[in-house]
N, C-alpha and C positions, 0 to 999 in steps of 0.2 A: 504493500500499499503505499504509494507516493502521496505526501501532502504537500500542496503550493499555496503560499498566501498571497492575495491580491490586495494591496492596500492602494484607495483611491483618496486623495487628498483634496479636502472640504474647502481648506484655505491657503492659497498660496503663500509659500515662506522663501526663505534665502537660497533652500537645497532643491524644492519642488515647485511645481506649478499645478494649480488645482484641475480639477477634471472636467470644469465647465470655463465658459468665456460669456465675457458679455457684449452681445451685437450692438452696431451702433444704433439700433433703437431700442436699447436699453434691456433686450431680453435676457434670460439665463440661458445658454445651450452649452449641451455636451460637447467639448473639443471633437475636431475630426478624428485625430488619432486613437481617442479615448474609443468613440464609437467603432474603429476599425478593430480595435482590439475586441470589443463586446461582441461584436459581429463574428471574429475569429472563435470565440469562446463557446458562442452559441453554434456554431456550424459544429465545433467539435462534440458538444454535447448532444446535437441530433443525429450526427453522420458517423463518428469515431467511439462514442459510449463514454467521454468524459463525463464525469461525476463533479457537479460542482454543488457544495451543500455547506453549512454552517459549520462551524469547527466541533459543536456539543454532537452533531450526527455521525460526524467522522469518527471520534473517539467512541461514542456508542458501538459502529459497528467494529472498531477495532478490540472492543472489551468483548462483544459477542464471537467476534472469531476465534478469540483466543478458549471460550468455551464450546469449541465443536472438537469432538472427540473421536478417534476410530476405534469402534466396539468390537469389531472382528476383521480379520484376515484369512483368506481362503486361496491356497495357491490353487489354479484350474489346472494347468501344467507348466512347463518350462517357460511359456511366453506372457503369461497372464496372471492378475491376480482379482478377484472379487474381494472387494472391502466395503466395509457396513459404516456409513458417518451418521453420528449424531450430534445435534443440537441443542445442547443443554441449556442456553441460553434463554431470555425472556423476548428476544427480538428476531422476526424474521431477516434472512442475509440474502438479498437478490444477489447474481451473477457471483456465485461464490466460487472459486477459482483454485484448483490444486495443479502445480507443476509437479511430473515425476518423469525422468529420463527425457528431459527435452521436450515433452509434451504440455499443452496445457489442457484442462477439463474443466470444463464450466458446467455449474449446475444453476438452472435460470432462478431457482427457487429454492432455499433450504430453510423452512419455516421453523419456528419456533417449537423444541420440543420433538420435533419428529427426527424421523431418520431416513438416509438415503442410500440405496445400495450402488455402488459404481464399480466401473470395471478399469483396470490399469494396465496398459501395454507393458511388458517389464523388458522392452529394447529399445534403443533410440531410433528417431527418424532415420538414420543414415546407415542403421543396419538393416540386413535383408528383412523382408516380411515374411512373417515366419505363417505356413500353410496355414494353421490353426485358425488364423483370425478371419479367414471367410468359411462362410456356410454358403452350399450352393443347393438350390431347391427348385425342382420345376412343379409350376402349377398352374392353370388354366391357361396353357400354351404360352407361358413365359418364364425365363429364365431367372430366377431373382439370386444374385449374389449379395449378400449380407456382410459388411462390416460386424463381427459379434460385439467389438467393443462401443459402438453406436458411435464411434468418431467417422468425419466425412473420409471417403476413399481418395486417395491422392491419386495424380492423373497417371494414367497407365495405358498400354497397349495390351488389349485382351484376343486372344486366339484361342478357337476351339477346332480340336481335329477329332475325326472318328477313329474307330478302333481300327482301321486300316494305316492310320497316320495323315489322311488327306484332310489339308485345312480346308474347314467348310464355311470358316466366319473368322473375319478379322476387324477390331473396330480400334478407335483411338479415341478413349474418353478421358474429359478434360476437368469439366465441371460436376463432379460427382457431389451425391450426399452419402450417408451411410448405407444405401442400396443403391443397386443397379438392376434395372430389370430390361430383358432384353427377349424380342419376339423370338420363339423357338418351335411355334407350332408346326411347321413345315417339316421338321426334322423328325425321323422315326424313332422308334424305340430302340435302346443300345446303350452301349459303354462308351462315353465320350472323355476327351482329356481338355482341359484349360490351361492356358499358359497365360500368366500372368508376368508383364514386362513394367516396374514401373520407371516413370520418367525422370527420375533421381538417379538411376544409373544402379541401383543395386541388382542383386542376382534374381532372376525370373525365377518362380514357383509354378508347379503344376500340379495342378488338383485334379482327381478323378471323379467321375459322377457319372450316374444312371439315369436314363428316361425309361421310363412304363408307361404305356398307355393303355 
């Protein structure tokens, strides 16, 4: 949590100027440079998530965060942890963030007195993506590739091969959420291989899946 204080001087002094000026008509107006600063802050508040609040609200949040405890940790395999968080404070904590292995995990709202289940990837972004991160499921004519951690899937090239090794599909997927849906109704029942090649240059992974119609 980073705290920055902004002081607007009400009256001019030897070392500072006021945030207002008097126009030729005698009206008081906010100076142009101050108005530009306020517009910039408002832009970052609306578009970049900048939090502007009184000091007491900031310190209330700091104290509430200190009351968030990890109540359980369960290793799923070598690549993931399932952890339970509990907010023991009396304050709701919006946009609660945890950083682990160079990844940020954002909880939209950790309500007062409530628990939250979170999955953490036990590898850094520059390491190869473990195959266990993805579930592949065929349903209603679509192939669903899901990131079990709930994180957005990084840009990648996805290729699918039939059992004879023939490539039947190739797509470069950039703006991904935590799930990817691919139309797959025209392909027959059988065993397929999926190769996922991340754009960051890490080692491709291969998944095997079956289609039964």
